[in-house]
C-alpha positions in Angstrom: 120.8 82.8 127.7 123.0 80.4 125.6 120.3 80.3 122.9 120.3 84.1 122.7 124.0 84.2 122.4 124.0 81.5 119.8 121.5 83.5 117.7 123.6 86.6 118.0 126.8 84.8 116.9 124.9 83.0 114.1 123.7 86.3 112.6 126.9 88.3 113.1 126.7 89.7 109.6 123.4 91.4 110.4 125.0 93.0 113.4 127.8 94.3 111.2 125.2 95.9 108.9 123.5 97.6 111.8 126.8 99.0 113.0 127.7 100.2 109.6 124.3 101.8 109.2 124.6 103.6 112.5 128.1 104.9 111.6 126.8 106.3 108.3 123.7 107.7 110.0 125.7 109.4 112.7 128.0 110.9 110.0 125.0 112.2 108.0 123.3 113.7 111.1 126.1 114.6 113.5 128.8 116.0 111.3 128.8 119.6 110.0 131.2 119.1 107.1 129.5 118.4 103.8 132.2 115.9 102.7 131.8 114.0 105.9 128.1 113.9 105.4 128.6 112.5 101.9 131.0 109.8 103.2 128.4 108.9 105.8 125.8 108.5 103.1 128.1 106.2 101.2 128.8 104.1 104.3 125.0 103.8 104.9 124.4 102.8 101.3 127.2 100.2 101.5 125.6 98.6 104.6 122.3 98.4 102.8 123.8 96.8 99.7 125.7 94.3 101.9 122.5 93.4 103.7 120.5 92.7 100.5 123.3 90.7 98.9 123.7 88.6 102.1 119.9 88.1 102.4 119.9 86.8 98.8 122.6 84.2 99.3 121.9 80.6 99.9 124.1 77.8 101.3 124.8 75.0 98.9 122.8 76.5 96.1 123.5 76.5 92.4 123.3 79.1 89.7 119.9 79.6 88.1 120.7 78.0 84.8 118.5 75.0 84.3 118.1 72.4 81.6 114.6 72.9 80.3 114.1 69.2 79.5 115.0 68.2 83.1 112.7 70.9 84.5 109.8 69.8 82.3 110.4 66.1 83.2 111.1 66.4 87.0 110.3 70.0 87.9 112.6 72.6 89.4 113.5 72.7 93.1 113.6 76.5 94.0 115.3 75.8 97.3 118.4 74.7 95.5 118.8 77.6 93.2 120.0 81.2 94.0 117.6 84.0 93.1 119.7 86.5 91.1 117.3 89.4 91.5 118.7 90.9 94.8 122.2 90.8 93.4 121.2 92.4 90.1 119.3 95.1 91.9 122.2 95.8 94.2 124.5 96.1 91.2 122.2 98.7 89.9 122.2 100.4 93.3 126.0 100.5 93.2 126.0 102.2 89.8 123.4 104.8 90.9 125.3 105.4 94.2 128.6 106.1 92.3 126.7 108.4 90.0 125.1 110.3 92.9 128.5 110.5 94.7 130.1 112.0 91.5 127.3 114.6 91.2 127.5 115.4 94.9 131.2 115.9 94.7 130.8 118.3 91.7 128.2 120.2 93.7 130.5 120.4 96.7 133.3 121.8 94.5 130.9 124.5 93.3 129.8 125.2 96.9 133.4 125.5 98.0 134.2 128.0 95.1 131.2 130.1 96.0 131.5 130.2 99.8 135.1 129.2 100.5 134.2 126.5 102.9 132.4 123.2 103.2 131.3 123.7 106.9 127.5 123.8 107.1 127.4 126.4 109.8 129.7 128.8 107.9 127.7 128.4 104.7 124.4 129.1 106.5 126.0 132.2 108.2 127.1 133.5 104.8 123.6 132.9 103.3 122.0 134.9 106.2 124.0 138.1 105.3 
């Protein structure tokens, strides 16, 4: 039992990501307001970005800038260098997420002007008429 508890405490950041993902998922599925759904999508996306950045981090690692002469002479130890790819990909995901959020907000403004509400049920009711 103590080993199980030690594993849970050691990986607390992954539990945080799961909680954030579930909050975002609940907001996307359970809420009827379109702005709340958009906020839930952003929370879900943030949890995924945090998970990837955390998974790409290494303890006591250095930046991936190496002296080519040292590498040719002694070789490179990949366990002591951080891989920048997950961080770069998540930076791209942040930019795309901000862009998608901006477009979604513009669409929500247009929906509000057309239907006078952002409640999903009321919009569907007005579409049925």
